[in-house]
N, C-alpha and C positions, 0 to 999 in steps of 0.2 A: 471463460468468457472470450469473448472474439471483441475485437476492435474492428470498426467501419472505417475504412480510409475515405476521408472527405473529396471530395471532386470539386473543382471551382469552373465557374462559367467560359473561362478560356480552354480547359481542359477539355470540356464537353464541346466546345465551338471546334475543337481540333480533331474528334474523334472520327473516325472515318464511319461512312454512312453504307448502307445496304444490308444485305440478309436479312429485307423486309421489315426492319428494326428502326425505330425512333425513339429518342429519349425525353427525358424531362429530369429537372435537377430540383430536387426537394431539401432546403436546408443542407445541401452538399452530398446529398443521397442520389445516387443515379438510379433513375427510374424507367425500366423498358416499357415502349409501348408497342403493342403487337399494330402489325396493318389490320385495317378494318374492312367489316364485309361491306358487300354491295349496297344495302340499304344506307348504312352511315354514311359512304362514300357518294352516294345519289343527293340524300340530304343537303350534305356538306358543299357538293358543287353547285347543288340549286340556292340553297342560301347565297354563298358566296356570290354567284352570278346576280342574282338579282342585288343584294348589298351595295355592291362593285359597280353595276351599272347606273343606280341611284345616286350614289356617292359622286360619281366621276360626271354626272349630268349635271348636278347641282355643283360642283367644286367644294365638298364638305371637307375633304381629309384624303385618309388612305385607308384600303381594305386590304387585309392581308389573308393568306390560306394557312392552311393547317401545318406546316412545315417552320412557320415562324417562331422564334422564340423571344419570350419578352422577359429582361432580367427585371423580377421584380422585388429582390432582397440581394444585399452582400453580406460575406462572412458570418456565416456559412451563404453560400450563394443558392438562390431560388430561380428556376428558369423553367419557366410553363409555356406551351404552346396551345393555344384554343383552337378550337376546328375553324373558326373564322373570327376575325376580329377588326377590328375598326377603331381608328385614331381621329380625333376631330381636327381639323386645321388649325382651329385656336389653339389646341395643345400640342401643335407641333414645335419640336426644336428650332431654335432661330438657323442654327447650322445645322445641317443633313449629320444625321449620329455617323461615328464611322462603323466600318463593316462589321458584322455580328450582330448579336442580340439587340433588340430595340430596348432602350433603356428606360425601364418603368413598365407601367401598366398599360394595355390598350384602355381607351373609353368603353368600349364595348367587347366582351369576350362572350363567344357561342360554344356551347360544348352541346355535341351531339350521344346521349348513351349507346354505349356498344353491348352487345349482349354478357360480356363478360365485367362490364362496370358493378362495382359495390355501391351500395348508398352510401357508405361512410368514404369513401372514394371520392363521389361524387360532391359531397357535402365540403370536404376536404378541400376540393378546388375551388368552390362557389365562395369559402371563406377567404381562400388565400387571393382571389381575383379583387373581392370587394376590401379587404384588410390592404392591398398593392395600390387602392386609388380606381380601380373600374367603377364609372357610374353607374354601369348595369352587366348583368350575366344573365343569358340566355342558356335556359337548359331544353334540350329538344328529347321528347320522350319518342320514339319512332314506334314503339310496342303499344303504346298507351296514347299514340296521337295527339299529345297535348305538348303545349312548350309555356315553362316556367320562368316569369321572368322576374329577376330579384333587381331591385334599386337600393336595395339595404338588406340587412337581415329581417327586417319585420316589415319591409315594404314589399309585399311578393303578391305577383300577378298569375295567374292560372289561366291560360287560352286553351280552349279546344277546337272541334269542329263548328263552322258557323262564325268562330270569331275572326277578328281580323290582328294581325299583330301589329302594335305601334311602335313605331322606332323613337317616338318622342319620348323624353325630352333629349335623348342622346343624339338619334339619327333624325332631325325634324322632318316631318313630312313624310317620312318611310311608313307603308303599311303593305303587308302582306297579307292575303287571305289564308287561315291555317287551312283549310282545305285542300287549297291549292300546293301548299307545302308536302302533304300526304297524301296526293291521288294516286299514288302507284302503289299504296300499301292497304 
C-alpha cells in the first residue's frame, strides 16, 4: 500500500517552473500538465484576445491566461488553471488579492481539449469548476469544431459551425462566430 503525500497550494506556488510543465492541484494531489500543441495554443490565444478586447472595452472585469491558478478549495487544496478565464468586475474582491492564486473560481472557465485529454478528465474539470461557483464553463473541441457551454450540469448548449457563441449572461453582449474560431482547422 502506498501513501500519497498531499501538496498544499502554497507548496505548489513555490515549485520551480520550467521543463515545459505546468501543474494543477486536485484535492492535494499534484497533476502534471504537458505543453499544448499548436492548435490548442492558437485557439486559446484567439479566444483570450477576443475576450480580453471585449472585456477591456466595456470595463467588465479581468481576463486571465492559461497559467493562472484558481484556488477552488482548501484542506486538501485544489488549484485549477483553465485555458482562458474571466472574473466579472461585480465579483472582484474589494481589496486586491495577495500575490499567488486567485481566491475562488472565475465566473467563466474555458477549457480547450487537447489530443491527450480523456473524457473523464474533462468531466472532472467541468464538475470542479461548476462546484466551485463558475457561472459558465466553455469546452472547446478543435477536432469536432464544436463548443459546449455548461451553465449548470443540466443547462448545456452545443454550438457548431454557423452558430454564434454568446457570452450572456456571464459576459453580457460578447458574441463570437464559431466559424471564425475554427477558421484554420
